[in-house]
C-alpha positions as CSV (number, residue, x, y, z in Angstrom):
1,M,-22.0,-169.9,-59.3
2,N,-25.8,-170.6,-59.4
3,N,-26.5,-172.5,-62.6
4,I,-29.0,-175.2,-63.1
5,K,-30.0,-177.3,-66.1
6,L,-33.2,-179.4,-66.3
7,L,-34.3,-181.9,-68.9
8,G,-37.9,-183.0,-68.4
9,R,-41.5,-182.6,-69.5
10,L,-44.1,-179.9,-68.6
11,T,-46.8,-181.1,-66.3
12,A,-49.3,-178.5,-67.7
13,K,-49.5,-175.6,-70.1
14,P,-47.5,-172.6,-68.7
15,E,-49.7,-170.0,-67.0
16,L,-49.0,-166.6,-68.7
17,K,-49.7,-163.6,-66.5
18,Q,-48.9,-159.8,-66.5
19,S,-47.4,-157.9,-63.6
20,S,-48.9,-154.6,-62.6
21,K,-46.1,-152.9,-64.6
22,G,-47.0,-154.9,-67.7
23,R,-44.2,-157.4,-67.6
24,S,-45.1,-160.9,-68.9
25,Y,-44.2,-164.0,-66.7
26,A,-45.2,-167.6,-66.9
27,F,-45.1,-170.2,-64.1
28,F,-44.7,-173.9,-65.1
29,T,-43.6,-177.2,-63.6
30,V,-41.0,-179.5,-65.1
31,A,-41.1,-183.2,-64.2
32,T,-37.6,-184.5,-64.3
33,P,-37.0,-188.3,-63.9
34,R,-34.5,-189.3,-61.2
35,Q,-31.2,-190.7,-62.5
36,N,-31.2,-193.8,-60.4
37,N,-34.9,-194.6,-60.6
38,R,-36.7,-193.7,-63.8
39,D,-40.0,-194.6,-62.1
40,E,-39.7,-191.6,-59.9
41,A,-39.6,-187.9,-60.8
42,D,-39.0,-184.5,-59.2
43,F,-41.5,-181.8,-60.0
44,I,-39.7,-178.5,-60.2
45,R,-41.5,-175.1,-60.2
46,C,-40.1,-172.7,-62.7
47,I,-40.8,-169.2,-64.0
48,A,-39.9,-167.4,-67.2
49,F,-40.1,-163.7,-68.0
50,D,-40.8,-161.4,-70.9
51,K,-40.4,-162.8,-74.4
52,L,-39.4,-166.3,-73.1
53,A,-42.7,-166.3,-71.1
54,D,-44.7,-165.4,-74.2
55,A,-42.9,-168.1,-76.2
56,M,-43.5,-170.7,-73.5
57,A,-47.2,-169.9,-73.4
58,K,-47.5,-170.0,-77.2
59,H,-45.5,-173.1,-78.0
60,C,-45.6,-175.3,-75.0
61,G,-48.3,-177.5,-73.5
62,K,-48.6,-180.5,-71.2
63,G,-46.1,-183.2,-72.0
64,R,-43.7,-181.0,-74.0
65,Q,-40.1,-181.9,-73.4
66,V,-37.9,-179.0,-72.6
67,L,-34.2,-178.4,-71.8
68,L,-34.0,-175.4,-69.4
69,D,-31.0,-173.4,-68.3
70,G,-31.5,-171.1,-65.3
71,R,-30.7,-170.4,-61.7
72,L,-32.2,-171.6,-58.4
73,E,-33.9,-169.0,-56.2
74,V,-34.8,-169.9,-52.6
75,N,-37.2,-167.8,-50.6
76,V,-38.3,-168.2,-47.0
77,S,-41.6,-167.3,-45.5
78,D,-41.7,-166.5,-41.7
79,K,-44.2,-166.2,-38.9
80,G,-43.6,-162.5,-38.6
81,D,-41.2,-162.9,-35.7
82,G,-38.3,-163.9,-38.0
83,S,-38.5,-167.7,-37.4
84,P,-38.8,-169.6,-40.8
85,V,-42.0,-171.4,-41.7
86,A,-41.2,-172.8,-45.1
87,F,-38.7,-172.6,-47.9
88,F,-39.8,-172.1,-51.5
89,H,-37.6,-173.2,-54.4
90,T,-38.1,-171.8,-57.9
91,V,-35.9,-172.1,-61.0
92,I,-35.7,-168.8,-62.9
93,A,-35.4,-169.7,-66.6
94,N,-32.8,-167.9,-68.7
95,H,-33.1,-170.1,-71.8
96,V,-35.5,-172.9,-72.7
97,D,-35.1,-175.3,-75.7
98,F,-38.4,-176.7,-76.9
99,L,-37.9,-180.4,-77.7
100,H,-40.3,-183.2,-78.4
101,D,-44.0,-182.3,-78.4
102,P,-46.2,-185.3,-78.0
103,N,-49.3,-183.3,-78.8
104,R,-48.1,-182.5,-82.3
105,E,-48.4,-185.1,-85.1
106,A,-45.3,-186.2,-86.9
107,V,-45.0,-184.9,-90.5
108,A,-44.6,-187.7,-93.0
């Protein structure tokens, strides 16, 4: 089973784009603090598609806390001769809960 959950904050506003076939997608990075050292974080590249991508672009900005459920996808680039050059890790978001937004003022 390939299931991943991330709790963290967005490092920037998601980048909403359209594929050549008109499908919406948004790249974003989630900073997740490390469990044993809260002074360090991992920066995890993520992507959302379709309505979720549109919602991310509309409602999320830098610093927004999110709880993401998705799957890890690993891709390899090669030199053309089949030998690997680099591994690229991306989390494909299936569901994102929008949590605390530091850019929004609290309602009294």
